Structures are given as structure tokens and as C-alpha cells.
C-alpha positions in Angstrom: -95.3 -59.1 68.3 -97.9 -58.2 65.7 -99.6 -60.5 63.4 -97.9 -59.3 60.3 -94.3 -59.9 62.0 -95.3 -63.3 63.2 -96.4 -64.3 59.5 -93.1 -62.7 58.1 -90.9 -64.9 60.6 -93.2 -67.8 59.6 -92.4 -67.5 55.8 -88.7 -67.3 56.4 -88.4 -70.4 58.7 -90.4 -72.1 56.4 -88.0 -71.3 53.7 -85.2 -73.1 55.8 -84.3 -76.8 55.6 -85.3 -78.9 58.6 -84.4 -79.5 61.1 -83.3 -76.2 62.0 -79.9 -75.5 63.9 -78.3 -72.5 65.4 -76.1 -72.0 62.5 -79.1 -71.4 60.1 -79.9 -68.4 62.3 -76.4 -66.9 62.7 -75.7 -67.6 58.8 -75.6 -64.6 56.8 -78.7 -64.2 54.6 -78.0 -63.3 50.9 -80.1 -62.3 48.0 -77.3 -61.4 45.0 -76.6 -64.5 43.3 -80.1 -65.8 42.5 -82.3 -62.7 43.4 -83.6 -64.8 46.3 -83.7 -64.1 49.9 -82.1 -67.4 51.3 -79.1 -68.2 53.8 -75.6 -67.9 52.3 -75.2 -71.7 52.7 -77.9 -72.7 50.5 -77.1 -70.4 47.2 -75.4 -72.2 44.4 -73.5 -68.8 43.5 -70.7 -68.2 45.7 -71.2 -65.0 47.4 -69.0 -63.3 50.1 -70.3 -60.5 52.5 -69.1 -57.5 54.2 -71.5 -57.1 56.9 -72.6 -53.7 58.7 -69.8 -53.9 61.3 -67.0 -53.7 59.0 -68.3 -50.9 57.3 -69.3 -48.8 60.5 -66.6 -49.6 63.0 -63.5 -49.3 60.9 -63.4 -45.7 60.2 -64.3 -46.2 56.7 -65.1 -43.2 54.5 -66.5 -44.9 51.1 -67.3 -47.8 49.2 -63.5 -47.7 47.6 -62.3 -48.1 51.3 -64.7 -50.6 52.3 -64.1 -53.3 49.3 -60.6 -53.6 49.9 -61.8 -55.6 53.1 -62.8 -58.4 50.5 -60.2 -61.2 49.7 -58.9 -60.8 46.0 -60.4 -57.4 45.4 -58.0 -54.5 44.9 -58.2 -50.8 44.4 -55.9 -49.4 41.9 -55.2 -45.4 42.0 -54.4 -44.4 38.2 -53.3 -40.9 38.4 -50.9 -38.6 40.9 -53.1 -35.4 39.8 -56.6 -36.5 40.2 -56.1 -39.6 42.4 -58.7 -41.7 40.3 -59.5 -45.1 41.9 -60.9 -48.0 40.1 -61.9 -51.9 41.5 -60.0 -55.0 40.2 -61.6 -58.4 41.2 -60.0 -61.6 40.0 -57.4 -59.3 38.4 -59.6 -57.8 35.8 -60.6 -54.0 36.0 -63.6 -52.1 36.7 -65.2 -52.4 33.4 -65.6 -56.1 34.1 -67.1 -55.5 37.3 -71.2 -54.9 37.7 -71.3 -52.5 40.5 -75.2 -52.7 41.5 -77.5 -50.6 44.0 -80.0 -53.0 45.5 -79.4 -55.2 42.6 -79.7 -52.5 39.6 -76.8 -51.2 37.8 -77.2 -47.5 38.0 -73.6 -47.2 37.8 -72.8 -45.2 34.7 -69.8 -45.2 32.4 -68.9 -41.6 33.8 -69.8 -42.6 37.2 -67.2 -45.0 37.1 -64.5 -42.9 36.9 -64.5 -41.4 40.3 -68.0 -42.7 41.8 -66.6 -45.5 44.3 -65.3 -42.8 46.4 -68.7 -40.8 46.4 -70.9 -43.6 48.1 -70.7 -43.1 51.7 -70.0 -46.3 53.8 -72.7 -45.2 56.0 -75.2 -45.2 53.8 -74.4 -49.2 52.9 -76.3 -52.0 54.9 -73.8 -54.7 53.6 -71.9 -55.5 50.6 -72.6 -58.8 48.7 -70.0 -59.8 46.3 -70.2 -62.4 43.6 -66.8 -63.4 41.7 -67.2 -64.8 38.1 -70.2 -64.7 36.2 -72.3 -67.6 37.8 -75.9 -65.9 37.1 -77.6 -64.6 33.9 -79.3 -61.7 36.1 -76.6 -59.2 35.8 -75.7 -58.7 32.3 -73.2 -60.0 29.9 -70.4 -57.6 30.6 -70.0 -58.7 34.6 -67.4 -60.9 33.7 -65.4 -60.9 36.9 -68.5 -60.6 38.7 -70.9 -58.2 40.7 -70.7 -55.9 43.7 -74.2 -55.4 45.0 -74.7 -52.7 47.7 -77.6 -53.5 49.9 -79.3 -50.8 51.5 -80.0 -50.4 55.1 -83.3 -51.8 56.5 -84.1 -50.0 59.8 -86.2 -51.7 62.4 -87.2 -48.6 64.4 -87.4 -44.9 64.6 -84.2 -43.3 65.4 -81.2 -41.6 63.8 -77.5 -41.4 64.0 -74.7 -38.7 63.5 -70.9 -39.3 62.9 -68.1 -37.2 62.7 -64.4 -38.2 61.9 -61.1 -36.1 61.7 -58.2 -37.1 59.6 -54.6 -36.4 59.8 -52.5 -37.5 57.0 -48.4 -37.5 56.7 -46.9 -35.2 54.0 -47.2 -31.6 53.0 -50.8 -30.4 52.9 -49.3 -26.6 52.1 -51.7 -25.1 54.4 -54.8 -26.7 53.5 -57.4 -27.2 56.1 -57.6 -30.7 57.2 -59.4 -33.7 56.2 -62.8 -35.0 57.8 -66.1 -36.4 57.4 -69.5 -36.1 58.7 -72.6 -38.1 58.1 -76.2 -38.2 59.6 -79.4 -39.9 58.9 -82.9 -40.2 60.3 -84.9 -43.4 60.2 -89.0 -43.4 60.5 -90.5 -46.5 61.0 -94.2 -46.7 61.5 -95.9 -48.9 64.6 -96.5 -51.8 62.1 -93.4 -51.6 60.0 -95.6 -50.9 56.9 -93.8 -47.8 56.0 -89.9 -46.9 56.6 -88.3 -43.7 55.3 -84.8 -42.5 55.5 -83.3 -39.1 54.8 -79.4 -38.7 54.9 -76.8 -36.2 54.3 -73.0 -36.0 54.7 -69.9 -34.3 53.7 -66.3 -35.7 53.3 -63.0 -33.6 52.7 -59.5 -35.2 51.7 -56.8 -32.8 51.9 -54.4 -32.3 49.2 -50.6 -34.0 49.9 -47.4 -33.8 48.6 -45.4 -36.4 49.8 -42.1 -36.2 47.9 -41.7 -32.5 48.1 -41.7 -31.5 44.6 -44.5 -28.9 44.7 -46.9 -31.2 43.2 -49.7 -33.0 44.7 -49.6 -36.8 45.1 -53.1 -37.0 46.9 -55.6 -34.6 45.5 -57.7 -32.5 47.3 -61.7 -33.6 47.5 -64.6 -31.9 48.8 -67.7 -34.2 48.4 -71.3 -33.6 49.6 -73.7 -36.3 49.5 -77.7 -36.5 50.5 -80.7 -38.2 49.6 -83.5 -40.4 51.0 -85.0 -44.2 50.8 -88.7 -44.7 51.5 -90.1 -48.2 51.2 -94.2 -49.1 51.6 -95.5 -52.5 52.5 -99.4 -52.1 52.0 -99.4 -55.9 53.0 -97.3 -58.8 53.2 -97.5 -59.5 49.3 -96.4 -56.3 48.1 -93.3 -53.9 48.6 -92.7 -50.0 46.9 -89.5 -48.5 47.3 -88.3 -45.3 46.2 -84.5 -44.4 46.5 -82.9 -40.8 45.5 -79.3 -40.1 45.7 -77.2 -36.9 45.1 -73.4 -36.1 45.1 -71.5 -33.2 44.4 -67.8 -33.4 44.3 -64.8 -30.8 43.5 -61.4 -32.3 42.9 -58.3 -30.7 42.4 -54.6 -31.7 41.9 -51.3 -30.4 40.4 -49.1 -27.4 41.3 -49.1 -26.6 44.9 -48.0 -22.7 44.4 -50.9 -21.8 42.5 -53.4 -24.0 44.0 -55.8 -20.8 44.9 -55.5 -19.6 41.3 -57.5 -20.8 38.3 -56.0 -24.0 37.2 -54.9 -22.9 33.7 -52.3 -20.6 35.8 -50.9 -23.5 36.9 -48.0 -25.6 35.5 -50.1 -28.8 36.0 -53.5 -29.0 37.0 -56.7 -31.0 37.0 -59.7 -29.7 38.3 -63.2 -31.7 38.2 -66.7 -30.7 39.5 -69.0 -33.7 39.3 -72.3 -34.1 40.1 -74.6 -37.4 40.0 -78.1 -37.7 40.8 -79.8 -41.2 40.8 -83.6 -42.2 41.0 -84.8 -45.7 41.6 -88.1 -47.0 41.8 -88.8 -50.9 42.4 -92.1 -52.9 42.9 -91.9 -56.4 44.5 -95.0 -58.6 44.3 -96.0 -62.1 45.6 -99.0 -63.0 43.5 -99.3 -66.4 45.2 -97.1 -69.3 46.6 -95.9 -69.9 43.4 -95.6 -66.8 41.6 -93.8 -63.4 42.1 -92.3 -60.6 40.3 -90.3 -57.4 40.2 -90.5 -54.4 38.5 -88.0 -51.6 38.7 -86.6 -48.8 36.9 -83.6 -46.8 37.4 -82.3 -43.2 36.0 -79.0 -41.7 36.9 -77.4 -38.3 35.5 -73.7 -37.7 35.8 -72.3 -34.3 35.0 -68.9 -33.4 35.0 -67.0 -29.9 34.5 -63.1 -30.4 34.2 -59.9 -28.8 33.4 -56.7 -31.1 32.3 -53.4 -29.7 31.6 -51.9 -26.7 32.9 -49.1 -24.3 31.5 -46.7 -27.3 31.0 -49.2 -29.2 28.7 -51.1 -26.4 26.9 -48.7 -23.5 26.9 -49.2 -20.0 28.1 -50.2 -16.5 26.3 -47.1 -14.9 28.1 -44.5 -14.2 25.5 -41.8 -14.4 28.2 -42.5 -17.6 29.4 -40.8 -20.7 28.2 -44.1 -22.2 27.4 -45.3 -19.4 25.0 -48.2 -20.9 22.7 -49.7 -18.4 20.3 -52.5 -20.5 19.9 -53.2 -20.4 23.7 -57.0 -19.4 24.6 -58.6 -19.0 27.9 -61.1 -22.1 27.4 -58.3 -24.3 26.4 -58.1 -27.5 28.6 -61.9 -27.0 29.7 -64.4 -29.6 29.0 -67.9 -30.8 29.9 -69.3 -34.3 30.1 -72.6 -35.6 30.7 -73.8 -39.2 31.1 -77.6 -40.2 31.1 -78.2 -43.9 32.1 -81.6 -45.5 32.0 -82.3 -49.0 33.3 -85.4 -51.2 33.2 -85.9 -54.5 34.9 -88.7 -56.9 34.9 -88.2 -60.6 36.4 -91.0 -63.1 37.3 -90.2 -66.0 39.3 -92.1 -69.3 39.2 -92.1 -72.2 41.6 -94.4 -75.0 40.7 -92.7 -77.2 43.5 -90.1 -77.3 45.9 -87.7 -78.7 43.6 -88.0 -76.2 40.6 -87.9 -72.5 40.2 -87.9 -70.9 37.0 -86.9 -67.0 36.4 -87.9 -65.3 33.4 -87.2 -61.4 32.6 -86.2 -58.8 30.4 -83.7 -55.8 30.9 -83.1 -52.9 28.9 -80.1 -50.4 29.4 -79.7 -47.0 27.2 -76.8 -44.7 27.7 -76.0 -41.5 26.2 -72.6 -39.8 26.6 -71.8 -36.5 25.6 -68.2 -35.3 26.2 -66.2 -32.3 24.6 -62.7 -32.1 25.6 -61.3 -30.0 22.6 -57.9 -29.7 24.0 -57.5 -33.5 23.9 -59.0 -33.3 20.4 -62.2 -35.5 21.6 -65.6 -34.7 21.1 -68.0 -37.8 22.0 -71.8 -37.8 21.4 -72.7 -41.7 21.5 -75.7 -43.6 22.5 -75.4 -47.2 23.5 -78.5 -49.6 24.1 -78.7 -53.1 25.3 -82.0 -55.5 25.2 -81.9 -58.8 27.3 -84.0 -61.5 27.5 -83.2 -64.3 29.8 -84.3 -67.5 31.3 -82.9 -69.3 34.4 -84.1 -72.7 36.2 -83.2 -74.0 39.6 -83.5 -77.8 40.3 -83.2 -79.2 43.6 -83.5 -82.6 43.5 -82.3 -83.5 46.9 -80.5 -82.1 50.1 -77.3 -82.6 48.7 -77.7 -81.0 45.1 -78.7 -77.7 43.8 -78.5 -76.8 39.9 -79.0 -73.5 38.7 -78.7 -72.8 34.9 -80.0 -70.6 32.1 -79.1 -68.2 29.4 -79.6 -64.8 28.2 -80.0 -63.3 24.7 -78.5 -59.7 24.4 -79.4 -57.4 21.4 -76.7 -54.6 21.8 -76.8 -51.8 19.3 -73.0 -51.9 18.7 -73.2 -55.5 17.6 -74.5 -56.9 14.6 -76.3 -60.2 15.7 -77.7 -61.4 18.9 -75.7 -63.0 21.6 -76.5 -66.0 23.6 -74.7 -66.2 27.0 -75.1 -69.7 28.9 -74.4 -70.1 32.3 -74.7 -72.5 35.2 -74.0 -73.1 38.8 -74.1 -76.3 40.9 -73.7 -76.5 44.6 -72.9 -79.8 46.3 -73.6 -80.1 50.2 -71.8 -83.5 51.3 -73.3 -82.6 54.8 -73.6 -79.4 56.7 -69.7 -79.0 56.9 -68.8 -79.5 53.7 -70.0 -78.4 50.3 -68.6 -77.6 46.9 -69.8 -74.7 44.1 -68.9 -74.8 40.7 -69.8 -72.4 37.8 -69.2 -72.1 34.3 -70.5 -68.6 32.4 -70.0 -66.9 28.9 -70.2 -63.1 28.3 -69.1 -60.4 26.0 -68.2 -56.7 26.2 -69.4 -54.8 23.3 -67.2 -51.8 21.5 -68.6 -49.0 23.8 -67.3 -45.9 25.5 -65.6 -47.2 28.7 -64.9 -45.2 31.9 -61.0 -45.2 31.4 -61.9 -43.3 28.0 -63.1 -40.4 29.9 -60.1 -39.9 32.1 -57.2 -37.6 30.5 -53.8 -38.2 32.2 -50.8 -36.0 31.7 -47.4 -37.6 30.8 -44.2 -35.6 29.8 -46.0 -32.5 29.5 -48.7 -33.8 27.2 -52.3 -35.0 27.4 -52.9 -38.7 27.0 -56.2 -39.8 26.1 -57.8 -42.8 24.6 -60.1 -43.6 21.7 -61.9 -46.6 20.3 -60.8 -48.2 16.8 -63.8 -47.7 14.4 -63.5 -51.4 13.6 -63.4 -52.5 17.2 -65.4 -55.8 17.5 -67.1 -57.3 20.8 -64.8 -59.3 23.3 -66.2 -62.8 24.4 -65.5 -64.8 27.4 -65.7 -68.2 29.0 -65.4 -68.7 32.7 -65.1 -71.8 34.9 -64.7 -71.8 38.7 -64.8 -74.4 41.4 -65.2 -73.3 45.3 -64.9 -76.1 48.1 -65.9 -74.9 51.5 -65.2 -76.8 54.7 -66.3 -76.2 58.5 -63.3 -78.0 59.9 -64.7 -77.6 63.3 -66.8 -75.1 65.4 -64.0 -72.5 65.3 -62.2 -73.3 62.2 -63.5 -72.7 58.5 -61.4 -73.1 55.2 -62.5 -72.2 51.7 -60.9 -72.4 48.2 -61.7 -70.7 44.9 -60.1 -72.0 41.6 -61.1 -69.9 38.8 -60.2 -69.5 35.0 -61.2 -67.2 32.6 -60.5 -67.0 28.6 -61.1 -64.0 26.6 -61.2 -64.2 22.8 -60.5 -60.7 20.8 -59.3 -59.0 24.2 -60.1 -55.3 24.2 -56.5 -53.8 24.6 -55.3 -50.2 24.6 -52.1 -49.7 22.6 -50.2 -46.7 21.3 -51.5 -44.8 18.4 -49.9 -41.4 18.6 -50.9 -38.7 16.1 -47.9 -36.7 14.7 -50.2 -34.0 14.0 -51.6 -33.4 17.4 -48.0 -32.7 19.4 -49.6 -31.6 22.6 -52.1 -35.0 22.9 -50.4 -38.6 23.1 -53.2 -40.8 21.9 -53.8 -44.4 22.5 -56.2 -46.6 21.0 -58.7 -49.4 22.0 -58.5 -52.5 19.6 -58.9 -56.1 19.6 -55.7 -57.7 20.6 -54.5 -61.2 21.4 -56.5 -63.7 23.1 -55.7 -63.8 26.8 -56.8 -65.9 29.9 -57.0 -65.1 33.5 -56.4 -67.8 36.1 -55.5 -68.2 39.7 -56.6 -69.6 43.3 -58.0 -68.0 46.2 -57.7 -69.2 49.8 -59.5 -68.3 52.7 -58.9 -69.6 56.5 -61.0 -68.4 59.5 -60.9 -69.0 63.2 -63.9 -67.7 65.5 -64.3 -67.4 68.9 -67.3 -65.9 70.8 -65.3 -62.4 71.2 -62.5 -62.8 68.7 -61.9 -63.8 65.3 -59.2 -64.0 62.7 -59.4 -64.4 59.0 -56.5 -64.9 56.3 -56.7 -65.1 52.6 -54.3 -65.3 50.2 -54.8 -64.8 46.0 -52.4 -66.2 43.4 -53.5 -64.8 39.9 -51.8 -64.5 36.4 -53.2 -62.7 33.5 -51.5 -63.8 30.2 -51.7 -62.8 26.5 -51.4 -65.5 24.1 -48.6 -63.4 22.6 -46.8 -60.2 23.5 -48.9 -57.1 23.5 -47.9 -53.6 22.5 -48.0 -51.5 25.5 -45.9 -48.4 24.9 -44.0 -46.8 22.1 -43.6 -47.4 18.3 -43.4 -50.9 17.2 -42.1 -49.5 13.7 -38.8 -48.9 15.4 -38.5 -45.8 13.7 -38.0 -43.4 16.7 -35.3 -44.8 18.9 -36.5 -42.7 21.9 -40.0 -43.8 21.5 -39.0 -47.4 22.0 -41.7 -50.2 21.9 -42.6 -52.1 25.1 -44.2 -55.5 25.0 -45.7 -57.5 27.3 -47.1 -61.0 27.5 -48.9 -60.3 30.7 -51.7 -57.6 32.2 -50.3 -54.4 33.7 -51.0 -52.8 36.7 -52.2 -56.2 38.2 -50.2 -57.9 41.1 -49.6 -61.7 41.0 -50.5 -62.1 44.7 -52.9 -60.7 47.1 -53.1 -61.1 50.9 -55.3 -60.3 53.7 -55.6 -60.6 57.4 -58.5 -59.4 59.3 -58.5 -59.5 63.3 -61.2 -58.3 65.3 -61.3 -58.8 69.3 -64.7 -57.3 71.0 -64.8 -57.0 74.7 -67.2 -55.4 77.3 -64.8 -52.4 77.2 -63.7 -51.8 73.8 -63.5 -53.4 70.4 -60.4 -53.9 68.4 -59.2 -54.5 64.7 -56.3 -54.8 63.2 -56.2 -55.4 59.1 -53.3 -56.2 57.1 -53.1 -55.9 53.4 -50.2 -57.6 51.4 -49.9 -56.7 47.2 -47.4 -58.6 45.3 -45.2 -56.9 42.5 -46.7 -55.9 39.4 -45.8 -54.7 35.7 -46.3 -50.8 35.7 -45.7 -48.9 32.2 -43.7 -45.9 32.5 -42.9 -43.1 29.9 -39.6 -41.1 30.8 -39.2 -37.3 30.2 -36.4 -34.9 30.7 -37.3 -33.2 33.8 -36.2 -29.8 32.3 -38.2 -29.5 29.1 -40.2 -32.6 28.8 -38.4 -34.2 25.8 -39.0 -37.8 25.8 -36.3 -40.2 27.1 -37.7 -43.4 26.5 -40.4 -46.0 27.6 -39.9 -48.5 30.2 -42.0 -51.5 32.0 -41.1 -50.9 36.0 -41.8 -53.9 38.3 -42.9 -52.8 41.6 -41.9 -54.0 45.0 -44.1 -55.7 47.5 -46.5 -53.5 49.5 -47.7 -54.1 52.9 -50.4 -51.7 54.2 -51.8 -52.1 58.1 -54.8 -50.6 59.5 -55.1 -50.7 63.3 -58.2 -49.2 65.2 -60.0 -49.3 68.7 -63.4 -48.0 69.7 -65.7 -47.9 72.7 -69.4 -47.7 73.1 -71.0 -45.4 75.9 -74.6 -45.6 76.9 -76.4 -42.6 77.2 -80.0 -41.7 78.2 -81.9 -42.0 75.0 -78.9 -43.3 73.1 -75.3 -44.1 72.7 -72.1 -42.5 71.9 -69.1 -44.7 70.0 -65.7 -43.2 69.8 -63.1 -44.7 67.6 -59.5 -44.0 67.3 -57.1 -45.8 64.6 -54.5 -45.5 62.1 -54.5 -46.4 58.4 -51.4 -47.6 56.8 -49.5 -47.8 60.0 -46.4 -48.6 58.6 -46.7 -45.5 56.0 -45.9 -48.1 53.1 -46.2 -45.5 50.3 -44.5 -45.4 46.6 -40.9 -44.1 47.1 -40.4 -43.6 43.3 -42.9 -41.2 42.3 -42.4 -39.1 39.1 -41.9 -35.6 40.0 -41.8 -32.3 38.4 -43.9 -30.5 35.8 -43.3 -33.3 33.2 -44.0 -36.2 35.1 -45.7 -39.3 33.9 -48.9 -39.0 36.2 -49.9 -42.8 35.4 -46.9 -44.1 37.1 -48.6 -44.9 40.5 -49.0 -47.7 42.3 -49.4 -49.1 45.9 -51.6 -47.6 48.8 -53.8 -44.5 47.8 -52.8 -42.8 51.1 -49.8 -42.3 53.4 -50.1 -42.9 57.1 -53.2 -41.4 58.1 -54.5 -41.0 62.0 -58.3 -40.9 62.4 -60.5 -40.1 65.1 -64.4 -40.2 65.1 -67.5 -40.2 67.2 -71.0 -41.6 66.5 -74.0 -40.8 68.3 -77.1 -42.9 67.8 -80.7 -42.4 69.2 
């Protein structure tokens, strides 16, 4: 062990409370809640961790698949044609969640449309999840919390290569099977002052027609990713890191018979080509025992070439076609989008004593979105910026109490006056086995373009898109939570989280159809009723040396103060376009359950995961299957869904490395939506339940 390694271990040990126990070294070390590397049990901001074992040994492809292994987090699939997925947490949609990479929010608006499926699970070291807004460090809009992707930190030179094959139940109409491959190589110099990782991979999902109507229910996706990460530590006091990530994805869904033709020759088609480039530079510096700083800059550019529509929606130049449209042009339905995001983060931490730690910082975010979708009568050229100043104080008067409070002031380009957002978190540790965390936070969402606005759906032969009300005002939030946890015994652990959020001037999407555009169904984002989100999460774990079982249950309610118009015309002038009101948020289940079981032996590792999703309200637009004429609007209540994943793996030691073979089934019970809309005029947004039918996977991973 060299001198620098001894010194680094000494610094970590010195930061731990004395006397030390074995649990101090087994407890996960986290960084997200307070931007301070510390044991999980000592952070006042409640943090959940998905470690590398869950990410690597369960046949997971992407962030979208991995994040569902966290209690109370759900993936919502919103479109039959393109299979768009987004994250829900505390019942709130992805627009309320900060998705971070190494603490930086470089996930732009356009990246939010498909990006959670484009981050390979093999690239992530661990995932830290903070539910609620107990910290001032991550912007005013992270009302539901943040998901922080912590990069891998290699300890020696070497590499790995993994491959996986998939078999999905359903008609893939002759398309080649799905599968993935991912490889990386780590270089670590002898004294660990320089580390570099280069990586690349591919991932393919085959298109699936589950209900036999001739149209995809799971879209085809071909993804390529690559990049590098370099970390240089010239001494113990300074660290420089550089990250570059690139992804390139093609996605196609719609009519099967014309899948090999241009999309505008199909009755229904969505085709998307998206490319994302992200560059990040970060400098960490310890100037003395009391002062450290961080400075970071991130730039991401996301570009998309897309087609939305098809003959059934946009017409045909063929005069003999029932869809003949004299105004048809070859470019109709095609569009382009570019989204540039700059983010600068500067923080300073001053610790004058063991009891006090002050954080001061500034953050600047600037985003430009240029989007042209002429077939949907949409053209966006908007820029948004936000400048934030923050201060936070951690006060630790004793071993029993840790108090962290602060405030941020944000100057947003779309809001007239500065907005102050105070937040606080408290940790009470009665002893090593029982502690309570509580938090209160305020925040706001400014009237910007959101990721759901950049997606176009197909409903009854019309394109469906969302615009902002010109008079849209910011939405404000207040969240409180209390989270006790109890180490009942060496084996049993019990946790709970009670949360309540109030939203004023809630940003809602309501119908606002323009009769002058018969091929487009418009929705408008406006300020609706005030609303509240409340619920409770319970986690129970039993741990043994070679096996463990964890069970969680979430009950949540999301309610408006008064019923909100969801679909239709509230003037009642058109009996077919009947209004549908709801006092509850749609597409959000009241109940979520998660069971995780793992069993490790010298011969094999086994895991079983069960995900239970309760009923939810799903808006549905009904159309005549023969001609697409509207037949009415409905609020449909979904059934319970139970999704079981099982898998087994074994590691074989080889000369110079190891080989791990894995075999498993995702969605073992094949619990898939059985009332999907069918045909040319289907409501493609009427989707719920698991994203994929039963899927068998087999994989190999070689490490050296």
C-alpha cells in the first residue's frame, strides 16, 4: 500500500464517527443528498442506493429497466407506436425529477423523451435516489427528487465484455432478434493518480405485434453508444475529470406490412433518429482542512429527425385511396428538433469546525430548443435560462442531531421576479439502530417547453400535440416528509417514508382543439386547480450472509382540489366529444409493491423480483375502427398488474479473468395489457402495464 493510499484511507476513517463498528464499513457511502461523501446512515437527506450488483447481475439493459428496482419508482410507457418511456416518483412524472450524471443535470428536455432507455446499465457504477426536495443543491424543479447516476470508479487496469440475447413473446414479423453487447476497458496507472475508461455498446429491441392487428405494440429500437471518462489526481487535494458520451438511436413503430418502406407509405408510422452528445468537465479541490470547492461545466446537444403520422393521419397522393388528400406533399409528417443545454455549477464548502459546514454556490442553466413539426402546426424556437444562488448550513450539535437548512434564489427568464426556495432536513439518531429523517422544501416549475411537448401521438387518425398557454404562470410547491428507520435486529430492517406535497397553480394539460386544423388534435398546458400529492412508503428487509429478501409497499394519492377537464369539450356543444373530468391525476397507480429476493452460493447466484402495480385512471379516445370518426371519450380504470422477473447466473474462473453466464425471464407471467386499441385509428396513448411481454434472456460477461 503506497503512501497516498494510506493517507486517503486515513481521511475517510477520520470522517467516520468513533468508535468504529463493522457496520460503518459495510454501510453504503453516498454523495448525492449533501454533496458530501459520507456513510448513508449519517446523511440527513434520505437516500436510497441501487448498487452495482443489482445493475450488473440482473440482465438489465438501461437506466429505464434498472430504476424500477427502487421502491416507489415506476416506468410509464405512453405510446404504442414509439414505446416512449418516462419515470414516475412519488407519483409525479419525469418533469418533476432531476436526472443527474455525477451530480450534474445534463439531461435536456429532448433527451427526456427517449433518453432513459439510451443510458446503458453497464456504464453506471451505482444509482443514488433522493425522494423529495430536501436539498437546495439540485434546482427548484426537482420537486419529486433526484436520480443521480454515479460513474464507475475502477481500481485496476482491465476490461469487460458482455453480450445478451433476447427472445420476446409476440409476432416480430421476421425482424431479427433483439440483444445487446457492451464493452469497456479501464486503465489505472500504478499510483492511481490517473484513470481512464473507454466504452462502447449496441442494443437492439425487436418490434413486437402482441394483439395480432398488424401494428406494433413494442417498437423497434437500434441503439449505439460510446464514450470515455478520464480522471486525473495530481495530488490528494485536486481532481480533474472529463466525460464524453455519445448515443445514436433509430426507432420505428406502426404498420407491419410496410415496415421496410418509407414511413409516409405506412398507414401508421413513427420513425425517430436521435443523436445525443454530452461533454462534462469537473474540478474538485481541497484548499485546506476547512475549505474545498468544485467547479463543473456540462454541455449536451440532442438532435432528432422524426416522422409522425402515416397515410391514415396525413393522407395519400393516390386518388384511388380512401385517404386521398390533395394537399399531400412528400415532406409532410417529417420534422427536426435540436436541443442544446449548457450548465455551470460552482460550489464552495467551508467547515470552520466539526459542528458547522457552510455551502455557497451558483448555478447557471441555459437551454435552446428548435423544433419544426409542420404537420402538427408546430414550430418552436425558444431559449430558457435560470441563474441560481444558494446557501446551505449543516449544523451537527451532537451525535444525535444533524440539521441541514438553506435557501436558493432563482432568476428565471420566464418569471418576472426572483423566487426564493427555502429547504431544510433534520436527522435524529436515537442510537445506532433507530433514526428519523424529516424534510421540508419549496420549489417551482417555470413555464418552459417540457419533454412531453416534444412527443406527438396518433389518436383516431389525428396527430395529437401539446402547446403552452401564452399566459402560463409558474407552478409553486411545498413538500414535507418524515422517514423513520429501525434496525430491528442483526437481520431485520424496517423503514417508512410519509410524504405530502402541495402544488399551487398546477401545470395541467387540457383539451384545446382548433377546428381549423382537422388533422391535428391540440392540447394546451395551462394553470389548473391546486393539487396535493400524499402517501406512505414502507420497506421491510431480512438479511442473511448469503441471501436476502426486501419488500416494499407504496400507497399514494394525487388529487386536484376540484375536478379537472381531461378530455373533450366542456361546452357540451358536441355530444360525441363528451367532456371527461377527473379529481385525480391520470396514469398514476394508487399502489405499488416491490419484492426483491437474492440468493448467493459458491455455485450460482439467484434472483427473483416481483413488481405489483395497482389500478389507475387512463384517458381513452374512442374512434370508429373503419373510418376513424370519433365515438366519444372515456376514463378507463386499469387492472392490477403483477410482473415477475427471475434469473440465475454463475461465475467461472479462467486464466487471466472470469466468465459469468446468466439466464433468466423477465415478466415471467406474461402480464401484458389485454385491451390495447387496434387498427389504423387506434388511440396510441391508451397504454399501461409492463413495457414488454414475457422476455427470455441469456448472457455472457467476460472480465479480465
